[in-house]
Phi, psi and omega in degrees: 000137177230149176221139179224135171258146180221151175209123179213157178239144170241132181287317182231083179283135179257127179238155179269136178232162178230132177274181183300332183275356181094359180281137177272144172213168184240143180219159179278123181265003185088204180276159175219149176232130180230138176231145178185193181222143177239128177239142175212151180210156176215160184213125174263134178230158181216123180240145177231095178238067185082326178228138180287135177226140174220163182193180187216125175246137177221138177222149176213157184212135177236134177231130176265118176288321190211132174223111181236146174268127178249121182284000000 
């Protein structure tokens, strides 16, 4: 199991927007600050039911606590 906390700032964040006709375009949203946590875990398993089987499971999750636009 692993856990990481993060906090970062972007000076010129680019965001996607959509106009009335449905066309996408990109614009500068200014600065952004994001804080959060990332969790991940993995498990190796081995089963023997007449035939040997093994495998690997991995899962991860990211949560942003705060996302703000800074002008």
